N, C-alpha and C positions, 0 to 999 in steps of 0.2 A: 579674750585674747587667745589666739591659736597657739597651743603649746607644742605644735609640731614644727620642726625646722624644715626649710626648703628641701633639704636632702631627704628627710623622712617623707615629705609629700611626693617627691620624685619617685622614691622607692615604692610608695603605695600605688602611684599611678602605673608604674612599670609592672607591679604585681597584678593589678587589675587587667592590664593589657595581656600579660602572660596567661592569666586565667582564661580570658576570652579565646586566646589562640589555642589553648589546650582543649577548651570546649568545642571549638570549631574542628579541631583535628579528630576528636573523639566522635563528634556527630558525623563527620565524613566517613570515618572508618565503619561506623554502624550502617550508614546508608549505602556504602559502596557495593555494587552488584556483582562482586567477585563470584559468589556462589549461586546467583540467580540470573542466569543468562536470558531468561524470559523477559526480564525488565531492563536489559542493557540497551545502550544506544549503539547502533552499528554505523560504521563510517564508510562512505563511498569516496569522499574527497577530504583530504586532511584539513583540519580546521583547528586553529588555536583559539580556544574559548576566551582566553585573556584578551584577545584583540577584538572581541565582540563587545560593542558598547551598548547595544539595545537588543532586547529579545521581545518579539511580538508573537501573539497567539491568535489563531482563529477561535471561535466559540463552539459551534456545533460539532460534535464528535471529536473535538480537540480538548479544550478545557472541560466541556460538558460531556461526560461519559453517559450515554443514553442506555436505558433498558431497551435494547433494539427489538426484542420480541414483542414487548407491549407497544412500542412506538410503531413498528411495522404493521401490527394487527390493526391499530387505530387508523393509520393512513389507508391501508387496504380497504377497510370497511367504508370509510368516507368516500373514496374514489369509486368503489363498486356501487354504492348507493346512487352516486351521480350518473354513472354510466347507465344504470337502469332507468333512472328518472328522466334524464335529459337526452340520452342517446338511443333509448328504446331497446337496449340489450336485454334479452330475457334473463331473469334472475337465475334460472336453472343452468344457464351456460357458465355461471360463475361458481358452480359447485365443484368444478374440476381444478380448483387452484391447488398447485402442488405443495409438497412439504416446504416450509420456509428455508430449509438448507439448500434448496435448488437455486435460490436467488443469491447471487454473489456479485459483489462489486467487481468491475473491470472485465465483465463479459462483453462480447461484441454482438450487436444485433444486425442482422441482415434484414432491412426493412422491406425489401421487395419480396423475399422468399419466406419471410416469417420464421427465420431460423436464428437460434442463439448459438454463438460460437465461442470456443476457446482456441486461441492461436498462440504459436510461439513468436519469438521476437521478429522472425522473418515473414510472418503472415501465413505460415502453414496451418491449415485447419486440423486440429487434433481431436476435438470433440465437438459434436453438433447435435442439437435437439430442435425438432419442430414440434411445438406443443410439448407433450411429455414423452414423445417417442424419440429415442436416440437413433440418429441416422447411421446407416451402415457405411462401410468404406466405399462401396459402389455408388450409393446415393450421394455421398459427399463429392465424389469425383464427377458425377453428373452435373452437380451445381457449380463446382469450382475447378474442374479440370483435373488432369492426371496428377498434377503436382500439388493439388489441394491448397492453392495459394489465393489469398484475397489481398486487395490493396490495403495498405496501412490506413488506419482510421482517419476519416476526415469528417468534421462536423457538417451536418446538414445534407449529407450525401447518402448513398445506399447503406454504408456501414457506419455505425456509431458505437462508441464505447460508453457503456453505462458505468461511470466512474465515481459515483457518490453513494454513500450508505443510504441516503434518503430514496434512492432509486430501486431498492429491492422490491417494494410492493408493486411497482410498475412491471417488473420482470414477471412476477407471479401472476398478475392479472393478464398480461399479454400471452403468457404460456397457456392459461386456461381458455382464452378466447380465440387464439390463432387458428385452431382446427375448424372453427366455424366460418372462416373467411376463404375467399378464392384469391388467386393471383390478381394483383391490382388493387385489392382491398386492404392489404396488410399494413401498408404505410399509413393509410387513413385511420386504421384502428389504433396504431401506435400514437398518432397525433392526438386522437381523442383522449387516450389515457394520459398523455403528457399534459394536455390542456387542463384536465380536471385535477391532476396532481399539482400543477402550478396554482390553480385556483384555491385549493384547500390551504395552501401555504400563504397565499396573498390575502385572502378574504378573512382570515382569522379562524376559519372552521377548525383547523388542526390545532393551532396554537392556543386557542381559548380553552380547549379541553386539557391541554398539557399544563397550562399555567394555573388552571383551577386546582390541580393536584400534582404539583411538580415532583413530589417524592415517588409517585407511581411510574415516572418515566425517566428518572435520573438516578444513577448510582454515584453518590458523593465519594470523591476520592480525597481522603484526609491529607494526602501529600500535596495537593494542588496549592492550597494557601501557603503551606510551608515553602514550596518552590518559589512562589511569587515574592515572599518576604526574603528568602535567601538571595535571589537575584538582585533585589534592590539593596540589600545589605552589602552585597559585593560591589556596589557602585554602578550597576547596569540599569539603564532605563528599561521599563517594562510597559508594553502597550498591548491593547486589544484591538484587533481589526477584524470585524465580522460583517457579513451581509445581512445578518438578522436585525430586526428593528430594535431601537433602544428600549421600548416598552417590554418586549419579550426578553431581551438580554437581562434587563434589570430584574424582571419577575423571576428569572430562573437562577441568577448568579448565587444568591445566598444558599439555595439548595445544592448547587454544584459544589460550593465550598464547605458544605456541612454546617452552615450557620443558621441561626434562627431568623425567620422572616422579619421579626421586629427590629432587626439591626438596619433595615432600610438601605440607604446608599453608602453605608460605611465601607462596603467592598471596593468602592472607588479609590480608597486610600492605598490599595495594593497596586494601582496602576499610575503611570505618569500621563498617559493619553489613552482615551477610549474612542474608537471610531465605530459607529453603528451605521447600517445601511451603506456599506462601503462599495457595493456593486462590483466586487471582484469578478473576473479578472480585469475589467476596464479600469479599475483603480490604479493598476500598475502601468498604465499608459502614460509615459512622461509628458505627452502633449495634452493630456486631459485638462481642460480649463475650468471645470466645475468647482466652485468654491463650497466649503463646508458651511452648514448651518449650525450656529451655536446650540449646544445642548443644555442640560439642566445645570451644569457647572462649567467652569472654564476649561476643564480637562476633557469634556465630552464634546465630540464633533459628530454631526450627522452628515454622512457623505463626505465630499471633498476630493482632494487630489494628493498625489504622491509628494509634491513639493511641500505642502502644508505639514504633513506628518513628519517628514525628515527635518524640516525647520524646527518643529516642536521638540523633536528628539535631540537635535544638535549633532546628528550623524547621518551617514548615507551609505548606500551601496554595500560592499562586503563587511562594513562595520555592524550591519544589522542581520540578525538571525530571525527568520520567520518560521513558525511552527504551525502546520496545518494538516488536514486530512484529505484534501481534495487535490489530486495530482494536477489537474488543469487549472482550476481557479486559484489555488494557493501557491503552487510551486512553479509550473512551467512559465507563467507570465512574469512572476517576480524574479525568476532566475534569468530568463532571457532578456527582459527589458530593463531591469534596474540593478541586476547583479547582487541582490540580497543573498545571503547564505540561507539555505533551506533545510528544514527537517520535516519529514513526512511521518505522521502518526498512522500506523497500520495495526488496528486491533487484532486482525487475523493473524498477525505474526506470532503473538503470544499463544493463540489457539493452536497454531500449527506446531510450535515448538513444544508445547505441552504434550501433544499427541506423539511427536517424535521421541520425546524423552521417555514416553511410556513403551517405546519399542527400542530398547537399548541395543546399540550396535548395528541397527538396520541400515542407517545411512552410510556408515563406514564400510559395511559389508557390500552395499550397492556400489560404492566407489571402487572398492577393490575388484569386484567382479567385472565392472566396466573397464577398468584398466587392463585386466587380464584378457578380456574379450578383444580389446584393441590390438594387443600384442599378438594374440593368436590369429587374428584376422590378417595381420601382416605376414605371419608365418604361412598361412594358406596361400596368400598371393605370391609369396616367394616360391613355393613348390609348384604352383601353376606356371609361373614364368620359366622355371627350370625345365618342367615337362615340355612346354612349348618349344623351348630351345633344342632339347634333345630330339623332339619329333622332327624338327626342321632339318637336322643334320643326319638323320637315320639313313635316308636314301643316298646321301652323298658319300659317307665314309663306309663303303661296302665291306671292307676288310675288318671293320670293328663293329659290324651290325649287331652281333650277339651281345657284345659288351654294352652298346648303346641301349639295346632292349632291356638288359639287366638293370642299367641305371634308371631307365624309365619306370621299370617296375618298382624299384626302391623309392623313386619319387612319388609314384602313385600311392604306395602304402603310407609314406610320410604325410602326403597331402590328405589322404582319407583320415588318418589319425588326427591331424590338426583340424580338419573340417568337423569331425565328430566332437572334438573338444570345444570348438567354436560354437556349435549348435547347443552344447550343454551350457556354455556360458551365457548365450543369448536367452535360453530358457530360464536360467537362474535370474538373469537381469530382469526379464519381463515379470517373473513372479514377484521379485522384490519390489519393483516399481509399482506393480499393481497393488501389492499389499500396502505400501506406503501411501499411494495415491488414494485408494479406497478409504483408508483410515482417516485421511485428511478431509476428504469430501467425496461421498460415493458418486456424485454426478460429475464433478469437475476436477477433482484432485487439488493440487496445490495452487494457491493464488500466484505464486512466484515462479514456479518451474513447470515446464512441459517436457517431460522426458529429460534429455540431456541438455536442453536449451532453456533459456529464460522465456517466460510468457511475454506477451506484448506489454502487460503491466510491469513485469519484472524489468524489462528494458527501460521503460519510463522511469521506474524507481532508480535504476542505476544511472540514468542520464541526468536527472533533474534534482534528485534529493542528495544534498551533501551528506546527510545522515538520516537515519530512520529508526523508529522505535515503536513499541506497542502502545505506549501512553505518554502524553505530554509530561506528566509528573515524574517520569523516569529521569528527566534531566536533573532532578534534585540530587541524584546519587553522585553527581560529578562536581568537583570544586570549580570555582570561577576561572581558574587558570588552566584547566585541563586541556591536554593536547589530544584531540580526537584524531587518531592516526589511521589512515586507510591501509588496508592490506596491500602488499605488493602485487602488481599485475604481472602475469607471466605469459610469454608466448609459448606455443607448443614445443618449440625446440628447446626452450629452457626447462620445461617440465620433464623432457626426456632425459636431461642430464642429472636430474635430482635422484 
């Protein structure tokens, strides 16, 4: 016989509930990234996490945090061997592969000229290399005109954006080989590198080496499993949508989660739906009619279409948040076509923030110098305008000619002082920008910024990512009802009044 009264049972239940609430509050307080901005989530468009019913993840470079140095070296070697064996490229030509830091995501390739570019959001060419040689200002203008502008990136045309982490070995190989080509051969060279890169991914050459020793190529993130459990405990559906094959995803997932391989497919318990071989971005085409093939369990789908996964999840559109690392395959299509909310994983963000934090005050100093440069530039223009006005009336007001000359001289002195100050601010700004840029990456500078403008990648990040962060697991730091609030946009006249 139960000796507890209904009232006692009720109190006990309430006590257990309160304990769980306290534990949740303490856990969130510990996880919250108040003091670690490197692991924060940054918001472009306001998003109420409580209104998100399902959270989906890409696999490669999203849930799976790769040892990129080892992975890139392996891919580079495999493709290089194939270029020698199948394309007749002399082995010695491949001795000039540059330092791995030369290859960055989001660079733009000019396939006709054999040039690698970094542009700002408007297409102005800021840095350019042909092979390992940095182009001078005059060389850039010979190629791209006095304004140094190229068209915005279009797939399959002269300019392409290399926007995936897997593409770094391709950049290194192209850089090493492009000096051995003539005009008209460079596009063909790139196509050969691309062909063999695709082949090592498709025929298992790369993945068989990785899956044989997953721990050599993966950095397990202990927060990943905790995040997936946390999201489901909060009542959200959790799904995986990847272009990788099921066999590869399964072979790697336990290592990604820091689990022992003997646990087999237990990792599937962390997800409501798993889609392998999704063929993104085509997957996000609402008119795609290809049906999924059943997988090893009912929750695993091979391929398929958008309608199937939304039906499985019981939600659609802005009720779904998708987290991925590929600006085109993961974000642009899902944002444009189906209105999912998006979060971009950018590992380089953490790297850049760590570097900047090691240079305290430099960013704020650069901002202050730039603001003072702008105001001084206006002062110079003001004195120039006054001088021109006085010069135009000097011959008209003859009786006051001496007075006008005196005023012109005063203006000249004031303009010269302001011009000298402006030159000093410009020098300071360039020194600070160079220092910050070189520290970030000696070849290309920041992934996100090009001088005072965003890079082409930075513009895409701003346009298509509702939020962005350095690791998918950073989402663990935020409670299920968090209000991701974007910063206020300001027009120039509003900034002037601050």
